[in-house]
N, C-alpha and C positions, 0 to 999 in steps of 0.2 A: 812678428819679430822683425821682419824686413823694414817695415815702416818705422818702428821704434829705433832701429839701428841707424837708419838714415837721419832721423830727426835729432839723434843724440851725438852725431858726428863719428859714427863707426862702431864696430863691434867692441873694441877695447874700451871706448868711452862709455858705452852702454853697460858693459859688464861691471865697470867701476861703480856705477850707480846702484846696482842691484844688491839687495840685502840678503843676509844669510840668517835663517831662523836659528834660535837656540836649540840645543839638544834637550830631550826630555829630562836628562840628569841635571842640566844647568837650570832649567825652569823649576824643577823640584827643589833645588837648593836655595831658591830666592825666599827671603823671610816674608812672613805674613804682612808685616807693616808696609812693605814695598808694593804689594798687591793693592792694599787699601789706599795707599797714597796715590798710585797710578790711576786706579778707577775713579777716585775722587777728583783728580785733576781733569780727567776726560769729561766727567759729568759737569764740572764747573766751567770748562771751556765751551760746552754746548750752548750756543746762543749768546756768548760773551766774547770779549776780546781775548784771544789766546795770549797775546803779548802781555796784557795786564795780569792775567792769571800766572804766567811764567814769572813775572817780576815779583808778584806777591807770594810766590810759593814758599819761600823760607818762613814767612809769617804763618801760612797755613800749617806748616810742619810744627812750628812752635805752639800754635793755638790748639792743635789736636794731638799734642804729646807724642810727636813723631809717628803718629798713626799706630801706636802700640795697641794691639787688640785687647790685651788683658786690662790695660788702663782704661780704654774707651768703654769696655763692658761695664765698668763700675760707675759711669756717669749717670746721674739721676735725670728724670725728664726735665726738671727745672734747669739743670746745667746745660742740657742740649738746647733748650729754648733760649738760654742766655746768649748763645752764639749769634742770634739774630741782632744783637746789639754790639757784637765784637767786630771792630774795624779791621782786624787782622785777616778776616775771611770775607767771602761774598755773603752778605746778610740776607740770603734767600732761604726761607724755611724749607722750601721744596728740596733744595740742594743739601741743606744741613740734615734734613730728615733722611735723605738718600744715604748719607754716610752712616747715620744711626742704624738704618735698616741693613746696610751692608756689613756693619760690625756684627749684627746678630746673625746674618747669613754666614759670614766667615767663621764665626764661632760654631755654627751648626756643621759646617764642612769639617772643622777640626774634630768634632765629636763623631761624625759619620765615617770619616776616613782619616787620612793623614793631614788633611787640610786642603785649602784652595790651591796651593801649589801642586799638590798631587793630582787633584782633579784636572787641572789644565794641562799638566805635563803628560798625563796618561791618555787624554782624549785623542782618538785617532784622527789624523788629518783628513782622511777620506769622508769624515762626517763632521766637518767643521761647522756646517749649518746646525747640526745637532747641539754642538757646544754653544753656539750663539743663542739657540732657543733656550738652553738650560740656564745660562746666566741671565737672560732676559726674564725668565719665569721666577727664578729664585733670588736674583739680585734686584737692586732698585735702580731705575733709570739707566739700565745698561743695554737697552735695545738699540737698533740701528747702528749708525757709525760710531757712537760712543763705545759700545761693546766691542765692535770690530777693532777700533783703534787701541782700546785697552789691551786686548789680547795681542795685537801686533807689538805694542810697546813692551809687553812682558816677554817677548821673544818667541811667542807661539807662531807656528807657521800659519799665517792668516792672510786672507784677502780682505780688502777694504772696498766696499761698494761706493766709491766716490762717483761723482757725476761723470767723469771721464771713463772710469772703468765700466759703468753701466752703458754708456754710449758705445764703447768698443764691443761689449757683449751683445748689444742689440745689432751691431754691425755684422756679427757672426751669424745672425739669423735667430737668436734667442728672442722669444716673445715675452718681453719684459716691460713693465711700466717704468717711468723715469725714476721712481723710488721703489724698487721691488721689495715686497715684504711678505707676500703670501707664501704658503707652504709649497704651492706648485712652482712659483718662481724660484724659490730658494733651492728646491730640488733640481731644477733645470741648471741653475748656476753651479751647484756642487757637482753635478754630472759632467758639465763642461770642463770645470777645473780638474776633476779626476782624470778625464780623458787626456787633457793636455799634460798633466803631471806624469801620466804613464808613458806618453809618446816622447816627451822631452827629457824626463828625469829631473825637471826643475821643481823647486818647492812652490807652494801656493803664493808666497809673498813675492817671488820673482815674476811669476805669471801675472799677478795682479799689477805689478809695476810696469811690466812690458805692455799690458793692455792700456794702462793710463798714459804711458809715454807715446802711444801710437796715435792719439787724438787730442783735440783741444789745444790750449795754449802750450807752447813748447817750454814748459817750466819744470823744475825739479821740486817735488814736494811730496806730501803723503800720497801714496798710490796703492 
């Protein structure tokens, strides 16, 4: 906290940068199409220019019918394959198929409970790694930072294991690889965040940002 405060020009400046997570009620009220849209954007940004994806996003929305679940559920295999020739989107079958698979997953969540919004809203913050494991298993291409950023953007109280955050965690003594992904590592990370959350009263998102702001280039970005 001290190092992040110094690097950001004081306590007030740091506090101004810190995000507030949405409440469970706010997350539960988000329409299904926004979850599909956001996860698809995160998936398409992976390994691609974020700026290009952002500029093209209105075309994505148009091409995929505003990500309306009931409409996308009706598309045939041939219609999904036709997107590989559609200049409005990234013409990668892997990314297109990820949306196709995530449409099926979101429909399953609707049938199994009140939907994906309810799933994410109700999942306890002290088991955030459990939620990450769940969306990686049941969703498509939502592992690693893509899944973490998706949940952050939807307002879930989330940490993002960026390079700077991992470096800061290693600096606290946690035995982690540069890109932690094992169950052992994720449990260590969750335990550390849970402890700091209890000690400081701060949400996961702010703890994650403070860690990121304490190391690396002194820039403001996803943390």
